[in-house]
matplotlib code that plots the C-alpha trace (Angstrom):
import matplotlib.pyplot as plt

x = [84.2, 87.8, 89.9, 93.5, 96.0, 98.7, 100.1, 97.1, 94.1, 91.9, 92.8, 89.7, 88.8, 85.1, 82.4, 79.6, 76.1, 76.2, 73.6, 72.5, 76.0, 78.5, 81.5, 85.0, 86.3, 89.8, 90.1, 93.5, 93.9, 95.3, 92.3, 88.6, 88.7, 90.6, 88.7, 87.8, 89.2, 87.8, 90.3, 88.9, 91.1, 92.3, 91.7, 88.8, 89.6, 92.9, 92.6, 95.1, 94.0, 97.0, 99.5, 98.9, 102.3, 104.1, 102.8, 100.1, 101.6, 102.1, 98.6, 97.2, 98.4, 96.0, 93.1, 91.4, 92.0, 89.4, 90.1, 87.0, 87.6, 84.9, 82.2, 84.2, 87.4, 89.5, 87.9, 84.5, 84.7, 85.9, 83.0, 80.5, 81.7, 79.6, 78.2, 79.4, 79.7, 78.3, 79.0, 75.4, 75.8, 79.4, 77.9, 75.2, 77.6, 79.8, 76.9, 76.0, 79.6, 79.8, 76.6, 78.0, 81.3, 79.5, 77.5, 80.4, 82.5, 79.9, 80.9, 78.9, 81.1, 83.8, 87.2, 87.3, 90.5, 90.4, 93.4, 93.3, 89.9, 88.9, 89.4, 86.7, 84.4, 85.2, 84.7, 81.4, 80.3, 81.2, 79.2, 76.2, 76.5, 78.6, 76.8, 78.4, 82.2, 84.4, 86.7, 88.1, 91.7, 92.5, 95.7, 96.5, 93.3, 91.7, 90.0, 89.7, 90.8, 91.3, 93.4, 95.4, 96.2, 97.2, 99.4, 101.1, 101.9, 103.5, 105.5, 107.1, 107.6, 109.5, 111.7, 112.4, 113.5, 115.7, 117.3, 117.9, 116.4, 115.7, 114.5, 111.9, 110.9, 110.3, 108.1, 106.1, 105.8, 104.5, 101.4, 100.1, 97.6, 97.2, 94.9, 92.7, 89.8, 87.8, 88.7, 86.9, 88.4, 88.3, 91.2, 92.9, 93.1, 94.1, 97.2, 98.3, 97.8, 99.9, 102.6, 102.6, 102.5, 105.5, 107.6, 106.2, 107.4, 110.9, 111.1, 109.6, 106.5, 103.9, 103.5, 105.8, 104.7, 107.9, 109.1, 109.0, 105.1, 104.6, 106.7, 104.7, 101.4, 102.9, 103.8, 100.4, 98.8, 95.5, 96.8, 95.2, 95.7, 92.3, 93.4, 95.7, 92.8, 90.5, 93.3, 93.2, 89.5, 89.8, 88.8, 86.1, 84.7, 84.9, 84.1, 81.1, 83.3, 86.0, 83.5, 82.4, 86.0, 86.9, 84.3, 84.8, 85.3, 85.4, 84.8, 81.3, 80.6, 80.5, 83.7, 82.0, 82.4, 80.7, 83.3, 87.1, 89.1, 92.7, 95.0, 98.1, 100.0, 103.1, 105.5, 106.6, 103.0, 102.3, 99.8, 97.2, 99.4, 99.7, 99.7, 96.1, 95.0, 96.9, 95.1, 91.7, 92.5, 92.9, 89.1, 87.8, 85.8, 85.5, 85.2, 88.9, 91.4, 95.1, 97.4, 100.5, 103.2, 105.3, 108.9, 110.2, 106.7, 104.7, 101.3, 101.7, 102.4, 101.9, 104.2, 106.9, 107.5, 105.7, 107.2, 106.4, 103.0, 102.4, 103.7, 101.0, 98.3, 99.4, 99.2, 95.8, 94.6, 95.9, 94.1, 90.9, 91.1, 88.1, 85.7, 84.5, 82.7, 81.2, 77.5]
y = [95.5, 94.4, 94.6, 94.7, 93.0, 95.2, 97.1, 99.7, 98.6, 100.4, 99.6, 99.0, 99.5, 99.4, 100.5, 102.3, 103.0, 106.9, 108.8, 106.2, 104.4, 102.5, 104.7, 103.9, 104.7, 103.8, 104.0, 104.2, 104.9, 103.7, 104.4, 104.8, 107.5, 109.8, 112.4, 111.2, 113.2, 113.1, 113.8, 115.4, 114.8, 117.3, 117.2, 117.1, 113.4, 113.1, 110.7, 110.8, 107.4, 105.8, 108.2, 107.6, 105.7, 108.9, 111.3, 109.9, 107.4, 109.9, 111.6, 108.2, 108.6, 111.6, 111.2, 108.1, 109.2, 108.3, 108.9, 109.1, 108.6, 111.0, 110.2, 110.4, 109.4, 106.5, 103.3, 105.0, 105.9, 102.2, 100.8, 103.4, 104.3, 107.0, 108.2, 111.8, 114.2, 117.8, 120.1, 119.5, 115.7, 115.9, 118.0, 115.7, 112.7, 114.5, 115.0, 111.4, 110.4, 112.3, 111.0, 107.4, 108.2, 109.8, 106.6, 104.2, 106.0, 107.4, 111.1, 114.0, 115.9, 115.1, 117.0, 118.0, 118.4, 119.6, 119.6, 121.7, 120.9, 119.2, 122.8, 124.0, 121.2, 121.4, 125.2, 125.0, 122.1, 123.8, 127.0, 124.8, 122.3, 124.0, 121.8, 118.6, 119.8, 119.9, 122.1, 122.7, 122.4, 123.8, 122.8, 124.2, 126.3, 127.5, 130.9, 132.0, 129.9, 132.7, 134.7, 131.6, 131.1, 134.9, 134.9, 131.4, 132.5, 135.8, 134.1, 131.5, 134.3, 136.4, 133.4, 132.4, 136.1, 136.3, 133.0, 134.4, 131.3, 132.2, 128.7, 128.5, 132.2, 131.4, 128.4, 130.6, 133.3, 130.7, 130.1, 133.3, 135.2, 133.2, 132.6, 135.3, 137.2, 133.9, 130.1, 127.6, 124.0, 123.4, 121.5, 124.9, 125.9, 122.6, 122.5, 126.1, 125.1, 121.7, 123.9, 126.4, 123.5, 122.1, 125.3, 125.7, 122.3, 122.9, 125.9, 123.9, 126.1, 123.3, 119.5, 117.7, 114.2, 112.2, 108.7, 109.3, 109.9, 106.6, 104.7, 105.8, 104.9, 101.5, 100.8, 101.5, 98.6, 99.4, 100.0, 98.0, 98.6, 100.0, 103.1, 104.1, 103.6, 105.7, 108.5, 108.6, 109.4, 112.5, 115.1, 113.1, 112.1, 115.5, 117.9, 119.6, 120.0, 121.7, 124.2, 124.9, 125.3, 127.7, 130.3, 129.5, 132.3, 131.6, 135.5, 135.1, 133.2, 134.7, 134.9, 134.6, 130.9, 129.1, 126.6, 126.8, 127.2, 126.5, 126.7, 124.7, 126.4, 125.6, 128.6, 127.2, 126.7, 128.7, 126.2, 127.4, 130.3, 130.5, 134.4, 134.3, 132.1, 134.1, 137.2, 135.6, 134.1, 137.6, 138.2, 135.2, 135.4, 132.2, 130.8, 130.1, 130.4, 129.6, 129.7, 127.5, 128.3, 125.4, 126.2, 124.0, 122.9, 123.1, 122.2, 118.7, 120.1, 117.2, 115.1, 117.7, 118.3, 115.7, 116.3, 120.1, 119.2, 116.8, 119.4, 121.8, 119.1, 118.4, 122.1, 122.2, 119.0, 120.4, 123.6, 121.9, 119.1, 117.2, 119.8, 117.2, 115.3, 112.0, 110.9]
z = [105.0, 105.2, 108.5, 108.2, 110.5, 111.9, 114.8, 114.7, 116.8, 114.1, 110.6, 108.2, 104.7, 103.6, 101.3, 102.9, 101.3, 101.1, 99.4, 97.0, 96.0, 98.1, 99.0, 100.1, 103.5, 105.0, 108.9, 110.7, 114.4, 117.8, 120.2, 119.8, 122.4, 120.2, 118.1, 114.6, 111.8, 108.2, 105.6, 102.5, 99.5, 96.8, 93.0, 92.4, 92.1, 93.5, 96.4, 99.1, 100.9, 99.0, 100.6, 104.4, 104.9, 103.8, 106.6, 108.7, 111.2, 114.2, 113.5, 114.5, 118.1, 118.6, 115.9, 114.3, 110.7, 108.1, 104.3, 102.0, 98.2, 97.2, 94.4, 91.2, 92.8, 93.5, 94.7, 94.9, 91.1, 90.4, 92.2, 90.6, 87.2, 85.5, 88.8, 88.2, 91.2, 91.4, 94.5, 95.8, 95.7, 97.3, 100.1, 100.8, 100.6, 103.1, 105.4, 105.4, 105.9, 108.8, 110.3, 109.6, 111.4, 114.4, 114.7, 114.3, 116.8, 119.2, 118.8, 118.8, 116.2, 113.6, 113.0, 109.2, 107.4, 104.0, 101.6, 98.4, 96.6, 100.0, 101.6, 99.2, 100.1, 103.9, 104.1, 102.4, 104.7, 107.9, 106.8, 106.1, 109.0, 111.9, 114.4, 112.8, 113.0, 116.2, 114.3, 110.8, 109.4, 105.9, 104.2, 101.0, 101.5, 98.4, 98.6, 95.0, 92.0, 89.5, 92.1, 93.1, 89.2, 88.8, 92.1, 91.1, 87.6, 88.7, 91.2, 88.8, 86.2, 88.7, 89.8, 86.3, 85.5, 88.5, 87.6, 84.0, 82.7, 79.2, 78.1, 80.8, 80.2, 76.5, 77.5, 79.7, 77.2, 74.6, 76.8, 76.0, 78.5, 81.7, 83.4, 81.7, 83.4, 83.8, 84.3, 82.1, 82.5, 78.8, 76.8, 76.2, 79.7, 80.9, 78.4, 79.5, 83.3, 82.7, 81.2, 84.2, 86.7, 85.1, 85.4, 89.0, 89.8, 88.3, 90.8, 93.7, 93.7, 92.9, 93.1, 91.0, 89.8, 89.9, 90.6, 94.3, 94.3, 92.2, 94.6, 97.5, 95.7, 94.8, 98.4, 99.7, 101.4, 99.6, 96.3, 93.4, 89.6, 89.1, 91.3, 88.4, 85.9, 88.2, 88.3, 84.5, 84.6, 86.9, 84.3, 82.9, 86.0, 87.7, 84.9, 86.6, 89.8, 87.6, 86.4, 89.8, 91.0, 88.1, 89.6, 93.3, 95.7, 99.3, 99.9, 98.6, 101.8, 105.2, 107.0, 110.4, 111.2, 114.0, 114.5, 115.2, 112.1, 111.6, 108.6, 108.2, 105.0, 103.3, 102.9, 99.4, 98.1, 95.2, 93.6, 96.2, 97.1, 100.9, 100.7, 99.4, 102.3, 104.8, 103.7, 103.9, 107.4, 108.8, 107.7, 109.7, 112.7, 114.7, 118.3, 117.9, 115.1, 114.4, 111.5, 111.2, 108.6, 107.7, 106.4, 103.6, 102.6, 99.5, 98.2, 99.7, 103.1, 105.2, 102.9, 102.5, 106.2, 108.1, 111.4, 111.5, 110.1, 113.0, 115.5, 114.2, 114.5, 118.1, 119.0, 117.6, 119.4, 122.6, 122.1, 121.4, 123.7, 124.0, 122.5, 120.0, 122.7, 122.7, 122.3]

ax = plt.figure().add_subplot(projection="3d")
ax.plot(x, y, z, "-o")
ax.set_aspect("equal")
plt.show()
């Protein structure tokens, strides 16, 4: 456990025994009276605890935000190399993390925010354990991986053709059939996906790994060189999760949720295309539900438009009030 000095009354990084291994949590907040939000990062394996400085400061006025480096990712992978995640292990890990946070902060329920891959994990969790969640917020919500790739590919092709960008069109056509009728995260698919992502990034349709991203990482107060080494192990460490993700279809689960559900979607997100999540959202039945479309934001919605994202969170927090309760 390591407390950090600074203006935040709550600023803590720690390793907690969860489901047989020590896993990394990073807490930031201004008041223990605020609801506790557990942030489920994307990937699988792409931790977002290193990006808090880019978007989160105002969140901490209304939430205590806890980032968890999942099994197979970030600082948890560094501490536990070779402990590979499965979806069942991660769901049990998540359950135990929630129990730990409830006890640490004296809460009856925790707010769950899932980004990208984290939205898969979060959606499954609230279906299995609705009693644990005050409400759920999906960002870059994944509904169906195959459909996402089909829609995202068609969008970038449309924009390339409209722009008369023959060079990019040749690159796209050289990929061949994509994504096909079934996604298997093998070397061939990953090479094709990387080429599609680069073209999507060129047209601001997907996350672009550029110098700004690396500067944000290096400026993080919790950054260590081992974080880069962990990032390089993403596909090896999360191979079983990628197989699961390739076949994932949220529509196979009941759309009748027992907890409030909110989506915050970027209108430029074609990596997890917002239109797919928007269509699924219309099918949802929940005690409360709301959808917020963020103009000018892509897949990294909270980093692309931090002020607009905070406004959406503030509205959700106001709607839900103190529904999370305290023990």
